[in-house]
KEBADREN-310899 format. One record per residue (C-alpha): residue in three letters; x, y, z. Coordinates in steps of 0.001 Angstrom, whole numbers, padded with zeros to 6 digits, always signed. Example, Ala and Ser with C-alpha at 12.3 -4.5 7.8 and 13.67 -1.06 7.14 Angstrom:
% KEBADREN-310899
ala+012300-004500+007800 ser+013670-001060+007140 
END
This chain:
% KEBADREN-310899
met+120407+132709+118181 lys+122591+131030+120780 glu+124002+127580+120074 leu+121365+125023+120999 thr+121961+121626+122532 ser+121187+118670+120295 glu+118101+117890+122350 glu+116820+121469+122046 arg+117543+121479+118308 ile+115522+118328+117646 leu+112620+119320+119898 arg+112345+122760+118320 thr+112630+121340+114793 leu+109817+118853+115411 lys+107668+121764+116579 arg+108752+123747+113485 glu+110274+126461+115647 asp+113418+128470+114919 val+116736+126671+115374 asp+120399+127535+114924 arg+121076+124841+112309 val+119519+121832+110645 pro+119829+118783+112910 thr+120995+115404+111646 phe+120852+111827+112882 glu+120221+108298+111589 trp+117983+105435+112655 phe+120873+103035+112105 ile+124606+103310+111388 asp+126434+100157+110331 lys+129491+099325+112436 lys+131687+098834+109377 val+130969+102347+108153 met+131223+103845+111622 his+134580+102190+112395 ala+136004+103161+109011 ile+135427+106783+110008 his+136345+106521+113699 pro+137784+103105+114601 gly+136844+101538+117900 leu+134063+103882+118955 ser+130719+102710+120294 leu+127607+104095+118618 glu+127094+106583+121441 glu+130716+107734+121271 phe+130412+108082+117504 cys+127282+110219+117849 tyr+129194+112642+120056 arg+132340+112609+117921 val+130524+113551+114685 asp+127939+115716+116480 leu+124777+113827+115622 asp+121755+115272+117354 ala+119885+112155+118458 ile+120432+108668+119811 cys+117767+106071+119048 val+116786+103488+121656 asp+114541+100423+121787 cys+112592+098623+124443 asp+114281+095411+125572 tyr+112910+092089+124345 lys+114128+088563+124881 asn+114736+086452+121778 glu+114660+082670+121614 arg+116995+080878+119202 leu+115116+078008+117521 glu+116568+074694+116362 asp+116445+075744+112713 gly+118521+078824+113483 asn+115605+081246+113300 ile+114716+083625+116115 arg+111398+083937+117964 asp+110757+087207+119790 glu+108337+088004+122605 trp+105580+088883+120139 gly+105853+085333+118804 met+107255+086525+115468 ile+109728+084112+113901 lys+112541+085809+112036 gln+115399+084654+109869 asp+118807+086083+110667 ser+119817+088083+107600 gly+123290+088992+108819 gln+122215+092643+108733 ala+120717+094895+111380 his+117181+093565+110964 ala+116110+089941+110875 phe+113624+088931+108160 pro+110125+087956+109441 val+108976+084577+108132 asp+106248+083260+110442 gly+104195+083825+113572 pro+101468+082368+115779 ile+098367+083767+114040 arg+096270+082181+111301 thr+092666+082593+112487 met+090504+084642+114833 lys+090703+081736+117283 asp+094491+082176+117332 val+093975+085875+118029 glu+091629+085128+120926 gln+094265+082859+122496 tyr+097180+085214+121786 thr+099130+086918+124580 pro+101272+089909+123548 pro+104409+090995+125423 asn+103893+092339+128927 pro+104365+096137+128689 tyr+104878+096465+132444 lys+107986+094286+132845 pro+110612+096544+134486 glu+113398+094911+132463 arg+111644+096096+129284 tyr+113024+099596+129967 arg+116614+099052+131128 ser+118149+100402+127903 ile+115902+103457+128087 glu+116870+104104+131691 arg+120581+103868+130879 ala+120208+106173+127884 val+118292+108783+129872 glu+120873+108684+132649 gln+123778+109125+130230 his+122420+111422+127515 ala+119342+113382+128657 gly+119801+117108+128146 lys+122641+116515+125673 lys+121285+114343+122878 ala+117668+113893+121867 leu+116604+110375+122826 ile+114162+108860+120338 leu+112384+105633+121238 his+111362+103162+118550 leu+107796+101928+118943 asn+105168+100745+116455 asp+101815+101880+115192 val+099403+099685+113206 phe+101053+097706+110417 ser+104297+095967+111310 ile+103041+093898+114223 pro+099803+092593+112621 ser+101577+091819+109341 arg+104434+089949+111040 leu+102389+087736+113333 met+101891+085395+110369 pro+103464+084830+106948 phe+102758+087874+104796 glu+100646+085919+102300 tyr+098326+084846+105160 phe+098118+088450+106285 met+097059+089586+102819 met+094455+086823+102547 leu+092988+087638+105962 leu+092910+091305+105053 ile+090606+090417+102157 asp+088606+087540+103653 glu+088511+088381+107381 pro+089408+092050+107894 glu+087874+091977+111389 thr+090685+089619+112449 ile+093290+092132+111294 lys+091414+094959+113045 val+091700+093092+116350 leu+095457+092694+115807 val+095704+096423+115040 asp+093975+097163+118343 ile+096393+094851+120187 ser+099355+096661+118619 val+097925+100056+119544 asp+097093+099052+123126 val+100475+097496+123904 asn+102486+100282+122294 leu+100557+102974+124143 lys+101214+101203+127441 met+104922+100966+126631 ala+104928+104627+125662 glu+103383+105522+129004 glu+106110+103595+130818 ala+108794+105230+128673 val+107470+108718+129428 lys+107755+107983+133152 arg+111438+107272+132521 gly+112110+110502+130636 ile+111380+109808+126953 arg+109956+112784+125053 ile+110184+111656+121410 ile+109278+108437+119630 tyr+109363+107137+116104 thr+107205+104417+114616 gly+108934+102312+112000 asp+106007+100569+110326 asp+106551+100573+106549 tyr+103378+100881+104479 ala+104619+100902+100897 tyr+106793+099465+098155 lys+108560+101624+095588 ser+105518+101229+093345 gly+102944+102222+095958 pro+101251+101120+099190 met+101298+097425+100095 ile+097525+097589+100451 ser+094854+099660+098770 pro+093967+103114+100117 val+090454+101784+100836 gln+091869+098947+102957 phe+094174+101373+104707 arg+091311+103713+105548 asp+088932+100967+106660 val+091276+098671+108581 phe+094309+100679+109711 tyr+093478+104383+109741 pro+091200+104319+112830 gly+093972+102629+114810 leu+096578+104981+113401 lys+094598+107994+114600 arg+094078+106378+117993 val+097727+105499+118555 met+098988+108885+117391 gln+096463+110708+119594 gly+097477+108474+122478 tyr+101119+109344+121990 lys+100235+113047+121838 asp+098129+112777+124995 leu+101262+111497+126741 gly+103108+114649+125633 leu+105250+112845+123054 leu+106476+114177+119744 val+106146+111555+116995 leu+108245+110891+113901 lys+106568+108575+111418 his+108890+106451+109277 thr+107745+104613+106192 asp+109661+103785+103039 gly+108098+103587+099604 asn+105650+105583+097538 ile+103010+106633+100063 met+101337+109320+097941 pro+097961+107490+097700 ile+097707+107421+101528 ile+099829+110412+102581 asp+096875+112566+103603 met+095713+109930+106067 ile+099225+109624+107483 val+099578+113378+107949 asp+096030+113769+109278 ser+096657+111087+111917 gly+098579+113624+113983 ile+102266+112916+113332 asp+104858+115631+113929 cys+107389+114529+111311 leu+107490+112309+108203 asp+110553+110304+107170 pro+112279+109637+104769 ile+110415+110998+101677 asp+111852+108012+099801 pro+113651+109227+096639 ile+113998+105788+095027 ala+110211+105442+095237 gly+109748+108725+093379 met+108786+110730+096458 asp+109501+114412+095809 leu+110901+116339+098781 ala+110046+119698+097192 tyr+106419+118677+096628 ile+106036+117340+100173 lys+107665+120457+101625 lys+105377+122761+099648 asn+102169+120883+100391 tyr+102726+119550+103919 gly+105641+121497+105378 asn+103305+123962+107074 arg+101807+121102+109122 ile+104627+118651+109815 ala+108402+118546+109962 leu+110285+116461+107416 lys+113325+114179+107711 gly+115476+112966+104812 asn+116499+112323+102195 val+120024+111888+100721 asp+119710+108717+098645 cys+121383+105863+100518 ala+120612+103302+097800 his+122549+105078+095073 thr+124271+108326+096029 leu+125765+107366+099387 thr+126600+103863+098156 phe+127927+104333+094631 lys+128489+107985+093794 ser+131359+110338+094552 val+132018+112668+097463 glu+131316+115618+095168 glu+127975+114181+094057 thr+127044+113427+097661 thr+127862+116994+098662 glu+125726+118406+095859 glu+122752+116183+096685 thr+123007+117131+100359 lys+123039+120801+099420 arg+119947+120296+097248 cys+118094+118647+100116 leu+119054+121497+102431 ala+117971+124124+099932 ile+114537+122513+099716 gly+114033+121496+103314 met+115427+124442+105259 glu+112943+127082+104126 gly+110610+127834+107009 gly+112354+125361+109318 gly+111061+121975+110358 phe+113722+119938+108559 ile+116082+117172+109694 leu+118788+116181+107218 ser+119535+112459+107007 ser+119937+109596+104589 ser+116878+108237+102827 asn+116758+105272+105206 ser+119921+104428+107134 ile+123699+104246+106943 his+123782+100607+105896 ser+126841+098443+105305 gly+127153+099444+101643 val+127460+103188+102288 lys+130863+104655+101453 pro+132364+106092+104660 glu+133733+109076+102761 asn+130272+109865+101403 tyr+128665+109755+104820 thr+131417+112046+106098 ala+130778+114406+103183 met+127063+114484+103989 leu+127789+115350+107618 asn+130321+118031+106706 thr+127885+119575+104238 val+124996+119876+106671 lys+127306+121500+109222 glu+128599+124001+106633 tyr+125430+124802+104689 gly+122713+123970+107199 arg+123052+126984+109498 tyr+120191+129452+109791 val+122316+132144+111453 
END
């Protein structure tokens, strides 16, 4: 097979078609790690220098800095600056159904919402796969209020949560439609459903409250011609069939610290979806040696490559604690051992 472009490699992998080698990319790469490997490069420059296959982009939102130092975004979510890539959600505008009825979500038709997407398409289309971060059914409803309120409403007033799920689905589908007009072909949804011990909610609650919306949003994305990667950390085994049946193209990251077994998922679901993962970024990439990182990467490749449909990556992201030499070893290993021809 001829050498594919990064965009071709990702698109074909998500469709579980033949490729020249296993693609690799990350949702997030910490600047400290990136600059230790190649000082002074931007994220885009780094992606080209180390031959990552995708660049992830977001819609543009305005944030308001509050007097207490917290941040309020356009969804009305109030977040605490953690000093890391993601702020920690602490509050929001919803407590009751009356609040929901008076709630106005972000306008999906604002032209400035898509400036970053337009720049990325202009600079990278045809060279790198561009993957847009959107949401599905859990993150937005659960972050429009303190999490304990969310859990209480889920038990006492599930219809209120269902309305919020529908709002999330509607707005994200409209943003997806706008993104497709601007050249986006792939999205990922980052809503986490589980802890290490299991789902945050019961499988019955997931099926009754969230699964109808999950099927609707995934079908809506597919109707727009999009390929969809579904990200969720944690032990999702009690709800994995619903996730796969919703219509996703790829599951990420098959969380090893939650006991998720890449070999089991590959055997039982690899004929239906692609997989992305799962070199342990909590332990291996952070604390172990280059040699141990290389061996774990080779094990992941040996499991994931069979039959295609595999993207090699960390088990979540290249966070600030990752050893630069271990990330480099992971990249070198996938380039050496991840070729199909």
